[in-house]
FIMI-103192 format. One line per field, with one value per residue (C-alpha): residue number from 1; z, x, y; chain. Coordinates in Angstrom, 1 decimal. Last residue first. Layout:
BEGIN
num	[NUM ...]
Z	[Z ...]
X	[X ...]
Y	[Y ...]
cadena	[A ...]
END
This chain:
BEGIN
num	[433 432 431 430 429 428 427 426 425 424 423 422 421 420 419 418 417 416 415 414 413 412 411 410 409 408 407 406 405 404 403 402 401 400 399 398 397 396 395 394 393 392 391 390 389 388 387 386 385 384 383 382 381 380 379 378 377 376 375 374 373 372 371 370 369 368 367 366 365 364 363 362 361 360 359 358 357 356 355 354 353 352 351 350 349 348 347 346 345 344 343 342 341 340 339 338 337 336 335 334 333 332 331 330 329 328 327 326 325 324 323 322 321 320 319 318 317 316 315 314 313 312 311 310 309 308 307 306 305 304 303 302 301 300 299 298 297 296 295 294 293 292 291 290 289 288 287 286 285 284 283 282 281 280 279 278 277 276 275 274 273 272 271 270 269 268 267 266 265 264 263 262 261 260 259 258 257 256 255 254 253 252 251 250 249 248 247 246 245 244 243 242 241 240 239 238 237 236 235 234 233 232 231 230 229 228 227 226 225 224 223 222 221 220 219 218 217 216 215 214 213 212 211 210 209 208 207 206 205 204 203 202 201 200 199 198 197 196 195 194 193 192 191 190 189 188 187 186 185 184 183 182 181 180 179 178 177 176 175 174 173 172 171 170 169 168 167 166 165 164 163 162 161 160 159 158 157 156 155 154 153 152 151 150 149 148 147 146 145 144 143 142 141 140 139 138 137 136 135 134 133 132 131 130 129 128 127 126 125 124 123 122 121 120 119 118 117 116 115 114 113 112 111 110 109 108 107 106 105 104 103 102 101 100 99 98 97 96 95 94 93 92 91 90 89 88 87 86 85 84 83 82 81 80 79 78 77 76 75 74 73 72 71 70 69 68 67 66 65 64 63 62 61 60 59 58 57 56 55 54 53 52 51 50 49 48 47 46 45 44 43 42 41 40 39 38 37 36 35 34 33 32 31 30 29 28 27 26 25 24 23 22 21 20 19 18 17 16 15 14 13 12 11 10 9 8 7 6 5 4 3 2 1]
Z	[-33.7 -33.4 -36.8 -38.3 -36.8 -38.7 -41.9 -40.5 -40.9 -39.8 -37.0 -35.7 -35.6 -33.8 -31.2 -30.6 -30.3 -27.7 -25.7 -26.0 -24.6 -21.7 -21.0 -21.1 -18.8 -16.2 -15.4 -11.8 -9.9 -13.2 -13.8 -17.5 -20.0 -23.6 -26.4 -30.1 -32.7 -36.1 -39.5 -43.0 -45.1 -47.3 -48.8 -48.4 -50.4 -50.2 -46.8 -46.5 -46.2 -44.6 -43.6 -44.6 -42.6 -43.5 -40.3 -38.6 -35.4 -32.1 -30.4 -26.6 -25.1 -21.4 -18.9 -15.2 -14.7 -11.2 -12.4 -15.8 -16.3 -17.6 -21.3 -22.2 -25.4 -29.1 -32.3 -30.9 -33.7 -31.9 -33.5 -32.7 -29.0 -29.3 -26.0 -25.5 -22.1 -20.5 -18.2 -18.1 -15.2 -15.2 -17.7 -19.6 -16.3 -15.2 -18.2 -20.9 -21.9 -21.8 -25.5 -26.2 -24.2 -25.8 -29.3 -28.3 -26.9 -30.1 -32.4 -30.3 -30.5 -34.3 -34.9 -32.7 -34.3 -37.8 -36.9 -35.3 -31.6 -29.3 -28.3 -27.4 -24.5 -23.3 -25.1 -22.1 -21.9 -20.8 -20.2 -20.7 -19.7 -19.3 -23.0 -24.0 -25.1 -25.5 -24.1 -25.3 -22.5 -23.6 -21.7 -22.5 -20.4 -18.7 -16.1 -14.0 -10.5 -8.7 -5.0 -2.2 -2.0 -5.2 -8.1 -11.5 -14.7 -18.4 -18.9 -17.0 -19.8 -22.3 -25.3 -24.8 -24.1 -27.4 -29.4 -27.6 -28.3 -32.0 -32.2 -30.5 -32.7 -35.9 -34.7 -33.7 -37.1 -38.8 -41.1 -41.3 -40.3 -42.4 -42.4 -46.1 -47.7 -45.2 -45.7 -49.5 -49.4 -46.9 -48.6 -50.9 -49.1 -45.7 -46.6 -48.0 -44.9 -42.8 -44.8 -44.9 -41.2 -40.3 -36.6 -34.1 -30.6 -27.2 -23.5 -20.5 -16.8 -13.9 -10.5 -9.4 -6.3 -6.7 -10.5 -10.5 -7.5 -9.4 -12.4 -10.2 -8.3 -11.5 -13.2 -10.1 -9.9 -13.7 -13.1 -10.1 -12.3 -11.4 -10.2 -12.2 -11.1 -13.9 -13.6 -15.0 -14.5 -12.4 -10.7 -7.3 -8.9 -8.2 -4.8 -2.0 -1.3 -0.6 1.4 1.9 -1.8 -3.0 -5.3 -2.8 -0.5 2.9 3.6 3.9 7.6 7.9 7.7 10.9 13.2 14.6 15.1 17.5 16.6 20.0 19.4 16.5 13.0 11.4 12.7 11.4 8.0 7.9 8.9 6.2 3.6 4.4 3.4 5.7 3.9 4.6 1.4 0.5 1.1 3.2 6.2 9.8 12.2 15.8 15.5 13.7 17.0 16.2 17.6 14.7 13.5 14.1 12.2 9.3 9.0 9.3 6.6 4.3 4.7 3.8 6.5 6.5 8.4 11.3 11.2 12.1 14.1 13.7 10.0 9.5 11.2 9.1 5.9 6.8 7.5 4.1 1.8 1.7 0.9 -1.4 -4.1 -6.2 -4.8 -6.8 -4.3 -6.6 -7.8 -5.1 -3.5 -6.6 -6.6 -2.8 -3.0 -6.1 -4.7 -2.1 -0.5 1.1 1.3 3.5 6.4 5.4 1.9 3.4 6.0 3.3 0.8 2.7 3.2 -0.5 -1.5 0.9 -1.4 -4.0 -3.5 -2.3 -3.8 -1.6 -2.4 -2.0 0.3 0.9 -0.1 -1.8 -0.6 -1.9 -3.0 -3.7 -7.1 -7.9 -4.7 -2.0 -0.3 -3.1 -1.7 -2.8 -6.2 -7.1 -7.5 -9.5 -8.2 -8.3 -9.9 -11.8 -11.0 -14.1 -14.1 -15.2 -15.6 -14.0 -10.8 -10.4 -11.8 -10.9 -13.3 -11.8 -12.0 -15.0 -15.2 -14.4 -12.3 -13.3 -12.3 -11.4 -10.8 -7.6 -6.6 -9.7 -12.3 -14.4 -11.5 -12.4 -11.8 -8.2 -7.2 -6.4 -3.5 -2.6 -5.8 -5.4 -7.2 -8.5 -8.0 -5.8 -6.0 -4.5 -2.9 -3.8 -0.7 -0.8 0.0]
X	[23.4 22.8 24.4 22.0 19.0 20.2 19.1 15.5 15.4 11.8 12.0 15.3 14.1 10.9 12.7 15.1 12.1 10.7 13.9 14.1 10.6 11.4 14.7 13.0 10.2 12.6 13.0 13.6 10.4 8.7 8.1 7.4 4.6 5.8 3.2 3.5 1.0 1.4 1.3 1.0 1.4 -1.0 1.0 1.7 3.7 4.2 5.7 7.3 6.2 2.9 1.2 -2.3 -3.1 -3.1 -3.5 -1.2 -2.8 -0.9 2.3 2.8 6.2 6.7 9.2 10.1 10.1 9.2 6.4 4.8 3.9 0.4 -0.1 -1.7 -3.7 -4.0 -5.4 -6.4 -7.5 -7.0 -3.5 -2.8 -2.7 0.9 2.7 6.5 8.1 11.4 13.8 12.2 12.9 10.3 7.8 9.9 11.4 7.8 7.2 4.7 2.3 -1.0 -1.8 -2.1 1.0 3.0 2.2 3.2 6.5 7.3 6.4 8.4 11.4 11.1 10.7 13.7 15.9 14.9 15.9 19.2 19.6 22.3 20.3 17.4 19.3 16.3 12.9 10.5 6.9 4.3 0.9 -2.5 -5.6 -6.9 -7.5 -4.1 -3.2 0.6 2.8 6.4 9.0 12.5 15.5 18.2 21.4 23.4 20.7 20.7 19.6 18.8 19.1 16.9 14.7 15.4 14.2 14.7 16.5 16.2 14.6 17.5 19.8 18.9 21.1 21.4 17.7 17.0 18.9 17.2 13.8 14.6 15.7 12.5 10.4 11.9 11.7 8.0 6.9 6.8 9.2 7.7 9.7 11.3 14.6 15.5 12.1 10.4 13.1 12.9 9.2 9.2 12.0 10.3 7.0 8.7 11.3 8.6 6.4 9.4 10.2 6.6 6.0 5.9 6.0 4.0 4.8 3.3 4.3 2.8 3.3 3.4 4.7 4.8 3.4 -0.4 -0.7 1.6 -0.3 -3.6 -2.1 -0.7 -3.9 -6.0 -3.4 -3.3 -7.1 -7.1 -4.5 -6.3 -9.4 -12.4 -15.4 -18.6 -21.9 -24.5 -27.2 -30.7 -33.2 -36.3 -36.5 -35.4 -32.3 -30.1 -31.8 -30.5 -30.4 -26.6 -26.2 -22.4 -21.8 -19.9 -16.8 -14.6 -14.8 -13.3 -16.1 -18.9 -18.4 -21.8 -23.5 -21.6 -23.3 -25.8 -23.0 -20.9 -17.7 -16.1 -13.4 -11.8 -13.0 -9.8 -10.3 -13.9 -12.7 -10.0 -12.5 -15.0 -12.2 -11.4 -14.9 -18.0 -20.8 -24.2 -26.1 -26.0 -22.2 -21.3 -20.8 -20.9 -18.1 -19.0 -19.7 -16.3 -14.6 -11.4 -8.0 -6.1 -4.4 -7.6 -9.7 -7.3 -7.5 -11.3 -11.6 -9.3 -11.3 -14.5 -17.0 -20.6 -20.4 -18.4 -20.4 -23.7 -25.9 -24.2 -23.6 -27.1 -28.5 -26.4 -27.3 -31.0 -30.9 -29.1 -31.3 -34.4 -32.4 -29.7 -31.9 -32.3 -29.0 -26.6 -24.5 -23.2 -19.9 -17.3 -19.3 -20.0 -16.6 -16.8 -20.2 -19.8 -17.2 -19.4 -22.4 -24.2 -21.0 -19.0 -17.6 -18.6 -17.0 -13.9 -13.6 -14.0 -11.4 -8.5 -10.1 -11.0 -7.4 -5.6 -6.3 -3.8 -2.1 -3.6 -3.0 -4.1 -5.2 -4.5 -1.6 0.0 3.7 3.1 -0.2 -3.7 -6.5 -9.8 -11.5 -11.5 -11.6 -9.1 -8.9 -9.4 -9.2 -8.3 -7.0 -5.5 -1.9 1.3 3.8 4.7 1.4 1.6 0.5 0.3 1.0 -1.0 1.0 1.4 -0.5 -0.9 -3.5 -3.0 -4.1 -4.7 -3.8 -1.3 0.1 3.8 3.5 0.4 -3.2 -6.3 -9.4 -11.3 -11.7 -11.7 -9.1 -8.4 -9.0 -9.5 -8.1 -6.8 -5.7 -2.1 0.2 3.7 4.9 7.9 10.4 9.0 5.9 7.3 4.9 1.4 1.2 -0.5 0.0 1.3 0.0]
Y	[41.3 45.1 45.6 43.0 44.9 48.0 46.3 46.4 50.2 51.0 48.4 49.6 53.3 52.4 50.3 53.2 55.6 53.3 53.4 57.2 57.6 55.3 57.1 60.5 59.4 58.1 54.4 53.5 54.2 55.0 51.3 50.9 50.4 50.8 51.0 50.5 51.8 50.2 51.8 50.4 53.5 55.5 58.4 62.1 64.6 68.4 69.2 65.8 62.1 63.0 59.8 58.6 55.4 51.7 49.6 47.1 46.0 46.4 45.5 46.2 46.3 45.5 47.1 46.9 43.1 42.0 42.0 41.4 45.0 45.9 46.7 50.0 49.5 50.6 49.2 45.8 43.5 40.1 39.5 43.2 42.5 41.4 41.2 41.5 41.0 41.9 40.0 36.6 34.3 31.5 30.2 27.7 26.4 25.5 23.2 24.1 21.3 23.1 22.4 26.1 27.0 24.2 25.5 29.0 27.7 25.8 28.7 31.2 28.8 28.5 32.2 33.0 30.3 31.5 35.1 34.1 33.5 34.9 38.0 35.7 34.2 32.3 32.8 32.8 31.6 34.2 32.8 34.5 32.5 29.0 28.5 30.1 33.6 33.9 36.6 36.4 36.7 37.8 36.4 38.9 38.8 41.5 42.1 45.2 44.2 47.5 47.7 49.1 46.0 44.2 46.2 44.6 45.6 45.2 48.6 50.0 48.8 51.6 51.0 47.3 47.2 49.0 46.4 43.6 45.2 45.5 41.8 40.7 42.9 41.6 38.0 38.5 39.8 36.5 34.6 31.1 28.0 25.2 27.1 27.1 26.7 29.0 31.7 31.4 31.8 34.7 36.7 39.2 39.7 39.5 42.1 44.4 44.0 44.9 48.0 49.3 48.8 52.5 52.4 54.5 55.8 55.5 55.9 54.1 54.6 52.2 53.3 49.7 48.0 48.5 48.2 45.1 43.6 44.0 42.2 39.5 38.9 38.5 36.3 34.1 33.8 32.9 30.2 28.7 28.5 30.7 28.9 29.4 30.7 31.0 33.5 33.3 36.2 35.4 38.8 37.3 35.7 38.8 39.6 37.6 33.8 33.4 36.6 36.7 36.5 33.4 33.5 35.3 32.2 32.9 35.4 32.7 33.1 34.8 31.4 30.4 32.9 30.4 27.8 30.0 31.8 32.5 29.9 31.8 32.6 31.4 27.8 27.7 28.9 26.3 23.6 24.8 24.8 21.2 20.2 19.4 17.7 19.3 18.7 22.4 22.4 25.5 23.2 24.4 23.3 22.8 19.0 18.8 19.4 21.2 20.1 21.6 18.4 16.4 18.9 18.9 15.1 15.1 17.8 16.0 12.8 14.6 15.2 14.1 10.8 12.2 15.4 13.8 16.1 19.5 19.0 17.9 20.9 23.2 21.5 21.5 25.2 25.9 23.9 26.1 29.2 27.7 26.3 29.4 30.9 28.7 26.9 24.2 25.4 24.7 21.9 19.8 18.0 17.6 15.9 13.8 11.4 9.5 11.2 8.3 6.1 8.5 6.5 3.0 3.4 5.0 2.2 -0.4 0.7 -0.7 -4.0 -4.2 -3.4 -5.7 -8.6 -7.4 -4.0 -0.8 2.7 5.5 9.0 12.7 12.5 15.9 16.4 19.7 21.2 20.5 22.8 21.0 21.3 17.6 15.5 14.7 11.4 8.9 5.4 1.9 2.7 -0.8 -1.7 -1.2 1.3 5.0 6.0 9.3 12.9 15.1 18.8 21.8 25.1 28.5 28.9 25.2 22.8 19.1 16.3 12.9 9.2 9.0 5.5 5.3 2.1 0.3 0.9 -1.2 0.9 0.3 3.9 6.1 7.1 10.2 12.5 16.2 19.7 19.0 22.4 23.4 24.2 25.3 26.9 29.3 27.0 23.7 21.6 18.9 16.0 15.8 12.4 9.1 7.0 3.5 0.0]
cadena	[A A A A A A A A A A A A A A A A A A A A A A A A A A A A A A A A A A A A A A A A A A A A A A A A A A A A A A A A A A A A A A A A A A A A A A A A A A A A A A A A A A A A A A A A A A A A A A A A A A A A A A A A A A A A A A A A A A A A A A A A A A A A A A A A A A A A A A A A A A A A A A A A A A A A A A A A A A A A A A A A A A A A A A A A A A A A A A A A A A A A A A A A A A A A A A A A A A A A A A A A A A A A A A A A A A A A A A A A A A A A A A A A A A A A A A A A A A A A A A A A A A A A A A A A A A A A A A A A A A A A A A A A A A A A A A A A A A A A A A A A A A A A A A A A A A A A A A A A A A A A A A A A A A A A A A A A A A A A A A A A A A A A A A A A A A A A A A A A A A A A A A A A A A A A A A A A A A A A A A A A A A A A A A A A A A A A A A A A A A A A A A A A A A A A A A A A A A A A A A A A A A A A A A A A A A A A A A A A A A A A A A A A A A A A A A A A A]
END
């Protein structure tokens, strides 16, 4: 018999959320078989079996948060499997696996009002039979009587989150006041049966994924901790479009990768970072860490939200190498197969809202970085060539958001002008190499 434990998730990640189980109790598994998928702040990871056996018990359900090293299930071997599974079945047979998996999403207010009193009463009367294994374990560790814990689950099953909330509320929190302790869940309003559904309009409640919650908190953190400012310029893309038109077929044939815009922008950003190194820095307490390497993050839109994989040592890569690496990372992002090292440690970020039709935007810093470049849609606009001539040119607005704590306005503007100059004269990118 062995425990299924949450593996080490990498630097700075101490917990995750069980995204889904790929097996159920009673299934026979072999060493190396994938048992569950775990969602972390950055990537989804698979948890595999470390030995052959039978799934005798699943301790934590989909949607529950789990810590590194925590047991989430048990693999039994041979005849011992049935015996190992029996206590679990006897303990929580009426509710079995569905209760915890429904708990995060189920409390839609239409049914909540009549169900809540029964749930509270049921929790007080029979907590041992209506508590998840994780809740019982946590209650034992904290010395909490489950009979005093109120369940937020409409059917009265106590989850680990209820025990945590009870512990945070303090010993003076009595059972009658428990419904007010809904505050630990930002996804549920304090008054579960209040107005929004009273007029008969349909509302869907959906739990935010761990990654979406992390994106939200990091974006708010960036705005609260950095003195963020954005400056704009525009680029005449005529020269780059001409190169791509003339060279794209030969480039594709020789390197087996398309010649896109990202390699030009990556090279231009590196040239500007070399000229204005504070945009490639980081604040560490009262010190500045000015980085002498160029790991460029490329923002990619994936199903679960924006991710920023990193092109390492981009200054040492050729145009085809940059295009190939960005293509590989984007493909991994969209299939949710990025590894943690591929998401860590960038020094500067490029984001392209133009692929979605954005004409202009103000990108938010990817902290602790102090600069991010926003690309936008290429659009034909009339441009004055001199006092007497004008022409329609393919123009793109570019935006630089920067941390004003260490980057002055003049330096930020000069950086963006440098990017513009390099893009409008692509041959100069060769000299920056």
